[in-house]
C-alpha positions as CSV (number, residue, x, y, z in Angstrom):
1,M,-19.9,-1.9,21.7
2,R,-16.9,-1.0,23.8
3,D,-15.4,2.4,24.4
4,V,-11.9,1.3,25.4
5,L,-9.0,0.4,23.1
6,H,-6.5,-2.2,24.3
7,F,-2.9,-2.7,23.1
8,L,0.5,-3.6,24.4
9,L,3.1,-0.9,24.5
10,G,6.2,-3.0,24.5
11,D,5.2,-5.6,27.2
12,E,3.0,-3.2,29.1
13,P,-0.8,-3.2,28.5
14,R,-2.6,0.1,27.7
15,H,-6.3,0.7,28.0
16,L,-7.3,4.0,26.5
17,R,-10.8,5.5,26.6
18,H,-10.4,9.3,26.3
19,V,-8.3,9.6,23.1
20,S,-8.9,11.6,19.9
21,P,-9.7,9.3,17.0
22,T,-7.1,11.3,14.9
23,L,-4.3,11.5,17.4
24,T,-1.3,10.1,15.5
25,V,0.8,7.3,17.1
26,L,3.8,9.6,16.7
27,E,2.2,12.4,18.7
28,Y,1.0,10.0,21.3
29,L,4.4,8.4,21.8
30,R,6.2,11.7,22.1
31,T,3.7,13.8,24.1
32,V,1.9,11.2,26.2
33,E,4.3,8.3,26.7
34,R,7.4,10.5,26.4
35,L,9.1,8.0,24.2
36,C,11.0,10.4,22.0
37,G,13.2,8.0,20.1
38,T,10.6,8.0,17.3
39,K,11.1,11.2,15.3
40,E,9.0,13.3,13.0
41,G,10.7,14.1,9.7
42,C,8.0,14.6,7.0
43,A,4.6,13.9,8.7
44,E,3.5,12.2,5.5
45,G,4.9,8.7,5.6
46,D,7.9,9.3,3.2
47,C,11.1,9.6,5.2
48,G,10.8,6.7,7.8
49,A,12.1,8.6,10.8
50,C,8.9,7.8,12.6
51,T,9.0,4.0,11.8
52,V,7.7,1.8,14.6
53,V,6.7,-1.9,14.5
54,L,3.2,-3.3,15.0
55,G,2.9,-6.9,16.2
56,E,-0.2,-8.9,15.6
57,A,-1.2,-12.4,16.8
58,A,-1.4,-14.9,13.9
59,N,-2.0,-18.6,14.6
60,G,-0.5,-18.4,18.0
61,H,2.6,-16.6,17.0
62,M,3.6,-12.9,16.5
63,R,3.9,-11.2,13.1
64,Y,5.8,-7.9,13.2
65,R,5.6,-5.2,10.5
66,A,7.1,-1.8,10.2
67,V,4.7,1.1,9.8
68,N,4.8,4.9,9.8
69,A,3.7,6.4,13.1
70,C,3.2,9.9,11.7
71,I,0.1,8.9,9.7
72,L,-1.2,6.1,11.9
73,F,-4.1,6.9,14.2
74,V,-3.9,5.6,17.8
75,P,-7.2,3.7,17.7
76,S,-5.7,1.5,14.9
77,L,-3.4,0.1,17.7
78,D,-6.4,-1.9,19.1
79,N,-5.4,-5.5,19.8
80,T,-1.8,-5.0,18.6
81,Q,1.7,-4.7,20.2
82,L,3.4,-1.4,19.6
83,L,7.2,-1.5,19.6
84,T,9.6,1.5,19.4
85,V,13.3,1.8,19.5
86,E,13.2,2.1,23.3
87,H,11.8,-1.4,23.5
88,L,14.7,-3.1,21.7
89,Q,17.2,-3.3,24.5
90,G,17.0,-6.0,27.1
91,A,16.0,-5.4,30.7
92,D,19.7,-5.5,31.7
93,G,20.5,-2.8,29.1
94,S,21.9,-5.2,26.6
95,Q,21.6,-4.3,22.9
96,H,19.3,-6.0,20.5
97,P,21.1,-7.8,17.7
98,V,19.9,-5.1,15.3
99,Q,21.3,-2.3,17.5
100,R,24.6,-4.2,17.9
101,A,25.0,-4.7,14.2
102,M,24.4,-0.9,13.6
103,V,27.1,-0.1,16.2
104,E,29.6,-2.6,14.9
105,Q,29.1,-1.5,11.3
106,H,29.3,2.2,12.2
107,A,25.8,2.7,10.7
108,S,24.7,5.6,12.8
109,Q,25.7,9.1,11.7
110,C,23.7,12.1,13.1
111,G,21.3,9.7,14.8
112,F,18.1,11.4,13.7
113,C,17.0,8.6,11.3
114,T,18.7,5.8,13.2
115,P,15.7,4.7,15.3
116,G,13.6,4.4,12.2
117,F,16.3,2.3,10.5
118,A,16.6,0.1,13.6
119,M,12.9,-0.6,13.6
120,S,12.8,-1.4,9.9
121,L,15.7,-3.8,10.4
122,F,13.9,-5.3,13.4
123,A,10.9,-6.1,11.3
124,M,13.1,-7.5,8.6
125,H,14.9,-9.6,11.2
126,H,11.6,-11.1,12.4
127,A,10.4,-11.8,8.8
128,A,13.5,-14.1,8.5
129,E,14.2,-12.8,5.0
130,A,17.2,-13.8,2.9
131,A,20.2,-11.6,3.6
132,D,20.8,-10.2,0.1
133,R,21.0,-6.6,-1.1
134,T,17.7,-6.8,-3.0
135,A,15.8,-7.7,0.1
136,V,17.6,-5.1,2.2
137,N,17.0,-2.4,-0.3
138,D,13.3,-3.2,-0.4
139,A,13.1,-3.3,3.4
140,L,14.9,0.0,3.8
141,A,13.5,1.9,0.8
142,G,11.2,3.8,3.1
143,N,13.9,5.1,5.4
144,L,16.0,8.1,4.3
145,C,19.4,8.8,5.7
146,R,20.2,12.6,5.6
147,C,23.9,11.9,6.1
148,T,24.1,9.6,3.1
149,G,25.4,6.8,5.2
150,Y,23.6,4.0,3.4
151,R,26.5,1.6,2.9
152,P,27.2,0.8,6.6
153,I,23.4,0.6,7.2
154,V,23.1,-2.0,4.4
155,D,26.1,-3.8,5.9
156,A,24.3,-3.9,9.3
157,A,21.3,-5.3,7.6
158,L,23.3,-8.0,5.9
159,A,25.1,-8.8,9.1
160,V,22.0,-9.3,11.3
161,N,19.7,-11.1,8.9
162,R,21.2,-14.6,8.8
163,G,18.2,-16.9,9.3
164,Q,15.6,-17.2,12.0
165,P,15.4,-14.4,14.6
166,A,16.9,-15.2,18.0
167,D,15.9,-12.6,20.5
168,R,13.7,-12.2,23.5
169,F,10.7,-11.2,21.2
170,S,10.8,-14.5,19.3
171,A,11.3,-16.4,22.6
172,A,8.2,-14.7,24.0
173,G,6.2,-14.9,20.8
174,S,3.6,-17.5,21.8
175,E,3.1,-15.8,25.2
176,T,2.7,-12.3,23.6
177,A,0.2,-13.7,21.1
178,A,-1.8,-15.2,23.9
179,R,-1.9,-11.9,25.7
180,L,-3.1,-10.1,22.6
181,T,-5.8,-12.8,22.1
182,A,-6.9,-12.2,25.7
183,L,-7.1,-8.5,25.1
184,D,-9.5,-9.0,22.1
185,T,-12.9,-8.8,23.8
186,A,-14.6,-9.2,20.4
187,G,-16.7,-6.2,20.9
188,T,-17.0,-3.4,18.3
189,L,-14.7,-0.5,19.3
190,A,-16.6,2.8,19.3
191,L,-14.7,5.8,20.7
192,H,-16.1,9.3,21.2
193,H,-13.9,12.2,22.1
194,G,-14.2,16.0,21.5
195,G,-17.0,15.7,19.0
196,Q,-15.2,13.0,17.0
197,T,-16.2,9.3,16.7
198,W,-14.3,6.2,15.7
199,I,-16.1,3.0,14.9
200,A,-14.4,-0.3,14.1
201,P,-17.0,-2.8,12.8
202,R,-15.9,-6.5,12.8
203,S,-17.8,-7.9,9.8
204,V,-18.9,-6.8,6.3
205,A,-22.5,-7.0,7.4
206,E,-21.8,-4.8,10.4
207,L,-19.9,-2.3,8.3
208,A,-22.8,-2.0,5.9
209,E,-25.2,-1.2,8.9
210,V,-22.8,1.3,10.4
211,L,-22.4,3.2,7.1
212,Q,-26.2,3.4,6.7
213,E,-26.3,4.9,10.1
214,H,-23.4,7.2,9.4
215,P,-23.5,8.0,5.6
216,D,-21.2,11.0,5.9
217,A,-18.5,9.1,7.7
218,V,-14.9,8.9,6.4
219,L,-14.2,5.3,5.5
220,L,-10.7,4.5,6.6
221,A,-8.6,1.6,5.2
222,G,-4.9,1.9,5.7
223,G,-4.9,5.7,6.3
224,T,-1.9,6.3,4.1
225,D,-3.9,9.0,2.3
226,V,-6.4,10.0,5.0
227,G,-3.6,10.4,7.5
228,L,-2.3,13.4,5.5
229,W,-5.7,15.1,5.7
230,V,-4.9,15.5,9.4
231,T,-1.2,16.0,9.4
232,K,-1.0,18.3,6.3
233,Q,-4.4,19.7,5.8
234,H,-5.4,19.9,9.5
235,R,-8.9,18.7,8.7
236,V,-11.2,17.7,11.5
237,L,-12.8,14.3,10.8
238,E,-16.0,14.0,12.7
239,T,-16.8,10.3,12.2
240,I,-14.4,7.7,11.0
241,V,-15.4,4.1,10.2
242,T,-12.4,1.9,9.9
243,L,-11.8,-1.4,8.2
244,D,-9.1,-2.4,10.7
245,A,-11.2,-5.2,12.3
246,V,-13.2,-6.3,9.3
247,R,-11.1,-9.4,8.8
248,D,-13.2,-11.0,6.1
249,M,-12.4,-7.9,3.9
250,A,-8.7,-8.5,4.2
251,A,-8.8,-11.9,2.5
252,I,-7.1,-12.6,-0.9
253,E,-8.1,-15.8,-2.7
254,E,-8.4,-17.4,-6.1
255,V,-11.9,-18.5,-6.9
256,D,-13.2,-19.8,-10.3
257,G,-10.5,-18.2,-12.4
258,V,-10.7,-14.9,-10.5
259,L,-8.3,-13.3,-8.0
260,R,-10.5,-11.8,-5.3
261,I,-8.9,-9.0,-3.3
262,G,-10.7,-7.8,-0.3
263,A,-10.9,-4.0,-0.1
264,A,-9.1,-4.1,3.3
265,A,-6.2,-6.3,2.0
266,V,-2.9,-4.5,2.3
267,Y,-0.5,-4.2,-0.6
268,E,2.2,-6.3,1.1
269,N,-0.1,-9.3,1.3
270,A,-1.1,-9.0,-2.3
271,L,2.4,-9.0,-3.7
272,A,2.8,-12.8,-3.8
273,F,-0.5,-13.2,-5.7
274,L,0.3,-10.4,-8.1
275,G,3.8,-11.6,-8.7
276,A,2.6,-15.1,-9.5
277,H,0.3,-13.9,-12.3
278,W,1.4,-10.4,-13.4
279,P,5.1,-9.7,-12.5
280,D,4.8,-6.1,-13.8
281,F,1.9,-5.4,-11.4
282,C,4.0,-6.7,-8.5
283,I,6.9,-4.3,-9.5
284,L,4.4,-1.4,-9.8
285,V,3.1,-2.0,-6.3
286,R,6.6,-2.3,-4.9
287,R,7.4,1.1,-6.4
288,L,4.3,3.0,-5.3
289,G,5.2,3.0,-1.7
290,S,7.7,1.8,0.9
291,R,7.2,-1.3,2.9
292,Q,5.8,0.8,5.7
293,I,3.2,2.1,3.3
294,R,2.5,-1.3,1.8
295,N,2.0,-2.7,5.3
296,R,-1.0,-0.4,5.8
297,G,-2.2,0.8,2.3
298,T,-4.8,-1.1,0.4
299,I,-5.7,-1.5,-3.3
300,G,-9.3,-0.8,-2.3
301,G,-8.3,2.5,-0.8
302,N,-6.2,3.4,-3.9
303,I,-9.3,2.9,-6.0
304,G,-11.7,4.5,-3.5
305,N,-9.8,7.8,-3.2
306,A,-10.3,8.3,-6.9
307,S,-7.0,10.1,-7.5
308,P,-6.3,10.5,-11.2
309,I,-2.7,9.5,-10.5
310,G,-3.4,6.4,-8.5
311,D,-1.2,3.6,-9.7
312,T,-3.3,0.5,-9.4
313,P,-6.4,1.7,-11.4
314,P,-4.7,1.7,-14.9
315,A,-3.4,-1.8,-14.3
316,L,-6.8,-3.0,-13.1
317,I,-8.5,-1.4,-16.1
318,A,-6.2,-3.2,-18.5
319,L,-6.8,-6.4,-16.7
320,D,-10.6,-6.0,-17.0
321,A,-11.1,-6.0,-13.2
322,T,-14.4,-5.2,-11.5
323,V,-15.3,-3.8,-8.1
324,V,-18.0,-5.4,-6.0
325,L,-19.9,-2.6,-4.3
326,R,-22.2,-3.1,-1.3
327,R,-24.9,-1.0,0.2
328,G,-26.8,-2.5,3.1
329,T,-27.5,-6.1,1.9
330,V,-27.4,-5.3,-1.8
331,E,-24.3,-5.9,-4.0
332,R,-23.6,-4.7,-7.5
333,V,-20.6,-5.2,-9.8
334,L,-19.0,-2.5,-11.8
335,P,-16.0,-2.5,-14.1
336,V,-13.1,-0.5,-12.6
337,A,-13.1,1.6,-15.8
338,E,-16.7,2.8,-15.1
339,F,-16.1,3.5,-11.4
340,F,-14.5,6.9,-11.9
341,L,-16.9,9.7,-12.9
342,G,-14.8,12.8,-12.6
343,Y,-12.0,14.3,-10.6
344,R,-12.3,12.6,-7.1
345,R,-15.8,11.5,-8.0
346,T,-16.9,7.9,-8.2
347,A,-20.0,5.8,-8.9
348,L,-20.5,5.0,-5.2
349,L,-23.9,5.7,-3.8
350,R,-24.6,7.1,-0.4
351,S,-23.6,4.5,2.3
352,E,-22.1,2.3,-0.4
353,F,-18.6,0.9,-0.2
354,I,-16.1,-1.2,-2.1
355,A,-16.3,-4.8,-0.7
356,R,-13.7,-6.4,-3.0
357,I,-11.9,-6.2,-6.3
358,D,-12.2,-9.2,-8.8
359,V,-9.3,-9.6,-11.3
360,P,-9.7,-12.3,-14.0
361,L,-6.7,-14.6,-13.9
362,P,-4.5,-14.5,-17.0
363,Q,-5.4,-16.7,-19.9
364,P,-3.0,-18.4,-22.3
365,G,-1.9,-16.0,-25.1
366,K,-2.4,-12.8,-23.0
367,Q,0.5,-10.5,-22.5
368,F,0.4,-7.8,-19.8
369,R,2.7,-4.9,-19.1
370,C,2.5,-1.8,-16.9
371,Y,4.8,1.2,-16.6
372,K,5.3,4.0,-14.1
373,V,7.2,7.1,-15.1
374,A,8.1,9.4,-12.2
375,K,11.0,11.6,-11.1
376,R,12.2,8.9,-8.6
377,F,12.1,5.2,-9.1
378,D,10.8,4.4,-5.6
379,Q,8.0,6.0,-3.7
380,D,7.1,8.8,-6.1
381,I,3.8,10.0,-7.6
382,S,3.5,9.1,-11.2
383,A,3.7,11.6,-14.0
384,V,2.3,8.9,-16.3
385,C,1.2,5.4,-15.4
386,A,0.2,3.0,-18.3
387,A,-1.0,-0.6,-18.5
388,F,-1.5,-2.8,-21.6
389,N,-3.1,-6.2,-21.9
390,I,-3.0,-7.8,-25.4
391,E,-4.0,-11.1,-27.0
392,L,-2.3,-11.8,-30.3
393,V,-3.3,-14.6,-32.8
394,D,-1.2,-15.2,-35.8
395,G,0.3,-11.7,-35.5
396,R,-3.0,-9.9,-35.3
397,V,-4.7,-8.2,-32.3
398,R,-7.6,-10.3,-31.2
399,D,-8.1,-8.1,-28.1
400,I,-6.3,-5.3,-26.3
401,R,-7.1,-3.2,-23.2
402,I,-5.3,0.1,-22.4
403,G,-5.4,2.0,-19.1
404,F,-3.7,5.3,-18.3
405,G,-3.3,7.3,-15.1
406,G,-2.1,10.9,-14.9
407,M,-3.5,11.7,-18.3
408,A,-6.9,13.0,-17.4
409,A,-9.2,13.9,-14.5
410,T,-9.6,10.2,-13.8
411,P,-7.8,7.0,-14.6
412,V,-9.0,6.1,-18.1
413,R,-9.5,3.3,-20.5
414,V,-8.5,4.4,-24.0
415,A,-11.3,2.5,-25.9
416,P,-10.9,4.4,-29.3
417,V,-7.3,3.3,-29.6
418,E,-8.2,-0.3,-28.6
419,Q,-10.9,-0.4,-31.3
420,A,-8.5,0.9,-33.9
421,L,-6.0,-1.9,-33.1
422,I,-8.4,-4.9,-32.8
423,G,-8.3,-7.0,-35.9
424,E,-5.2,-5.3,-37.2
425,A,-1.7,-6.7,-37.6
426,W,0.6,-6.0,-34.7
427,T,3.1,-4.0,-36.7
428,E,5.1,-0.9,-36.2
429,T,3.1,1.0,-38.8
430,N,-0.2,0.2,-37.1
431,V,1.2,1.0,-33.6
432,V,2.6,4.4,-34.8
433,A,-0.9,5.2,-36.1
434,A,-2.3,4.2,-32.7
435,M,0.2,6.5,-31.0
436,D,-1.3,9.3,-33.0
437,G,-4.7,8.2,-31.8
438,L,-3.6,8.6,-28.2
439,D,-3.1,12.3,-28.9
440,A,-6.7,12.7,-29.8
441,A,-8.0,10.5,-27.0
442,L,-6.0,11.9,-24.0
443,T,-6.1,15.5,-22.6
444,P,-3.3,15.7,-20.0
445,I,-2.6,18.8,-17.9
446,S,0.6,20.5,-16.9
447,D,1.5,20.5,-13.2
448,M,4.5,20.3,-11.0
449,R,5.1,16.7,-12.0
450,A,5.2,17.1,-15.7
451,S,3.9,19.3,-18.6
452,A,1.1,18.2,-20.9
453,W,3.6,18.0,-23.7
454,Y,5.8,15.6,-21.7
455,R,2.9,13.4,-20.7
456,R,1.8,13.1,-24.4
457,V,5.3,12.1,-25.5
458,V,5.7,9.6,-22.7
459,A,2.2,8.1,-23.3
460,R,3.1,7.6,-27.0
461,N,6.4,6.1,-26.2
462,L,5.0,3.7,-23.6
463,L,2.7,2.3,-26.2
464,F,5.6,1.8,-28.6
465,K,7.7,0.3,-25.8
466,F,4.9,-2.2,-25.2
467,F,4.9,-3.0,-28.9
468,L,8.7,-3.7,-28.8
469,E,8.3,-5.9,-25.7
470,T,5.6,-8.0,-27.2
471,A,7.2,-8.2,-30.7
472,A,10.8,-8.9,-29.6
473,P,12.6,-10.9,-26.9
474,A,12.0,-9.3,-23.5
475,S,15.7,-9.2,-22.7
476,R,16.1,-6.6,-25.4
477,T,13.8,-4.0,-23.8
478,R,13.3,-4.7,-20.1
479,L,15.6,-3.5,-17.4
480,E,14.0,-5.8,-14.8
481,S,15.3,-8.8,-16.7
482,A,18.8,-7.9,-15.8
483,A,18.1,-7.3,-12.1
């Protein structure tokens, strides 16, 4: 065990011992380091004004990713490099290529959001992404401009992303990676401050032991939900056990016809796998949060927080996914559909945790679709989320699975409607009858996102949309095909 966290702030090492486990990186930067370029806009990871970049050593090189400082806790900086807008300029005061592009394209208006945009562009620059508007829009979706000056900002992004990065950070990449590797003492980080405790186990086995010792601890994955407990609800979290250092739980691999997603794997790392097998699932994950959120948030966390409006559970239910749960040395497997017991209640036993999610790879003849209906296209909470997975043989339904979110106290599998369709012809008449069955099977509520009536109508129409997409050429019904 060690009681000091180590990281690089720019090029300078930091060794912190007496720090609150729930001090946000934004608060630390502004009040301790006096680096005030990073701004607070929403304190919930939506607006991007607080965007900073985290660098991690990977195979002797540096990988840089944009994250929201407002909901990221300082202990999560362990063994990383933290970069803010103040670190972009050279020692001689020269502008970074990203800064120069924003100046030349007149991309700064009032300046409040500008540092966040600059850091998102810096991360995109170092990802060496193609300079097209689709990539730019995805990279900047988590940054809001209050002056509505998006066009010149996009122009700056297009101007600066023209191949491999060429700046002092890329030149020093190997050296920085070596410095971070040297900082990693391999000991388990355990911080204690003001009655709060932060523990970062480094393996699944150690995690299981720690949770048995601290059964009431908050288990933290990306913190994109738990961070709001602190910034919005002002909750005091006494003991936090984080997955930050449990590297084996961050793995994603295909094994024996199954996609295994570690509970600590972040959304962004899962996109390529999901897109290869289920393009709709990939689109859904892109829509549920900005790149800053996807760089920290996890599918395991989306399941574990048991929100009835979580976006991934309906898709996982339709795909017949299972969760592997562990308690001590004992593992058990449970279908995702059976994991949710009630509003914010799950089947997890005391000291038990989600180790990974297993998703069967698609078989020939299966057709999968999922849909998210919200007030905004990007980064909004669903009013209704629906997923369908069907196998048709000679025009009849051999098998179908239906998952819904936002329609009950939990994400649900609509088994009665499935059973009514199995064995029947996949026709408009039978689908309309199944739409009536949804009315009996689902009991939505009215809230600020949508009325119960609206949710019922949308749920019915999404089933019919799925029918149209699987009974007619996709180009007739899917907007994505024209993108």
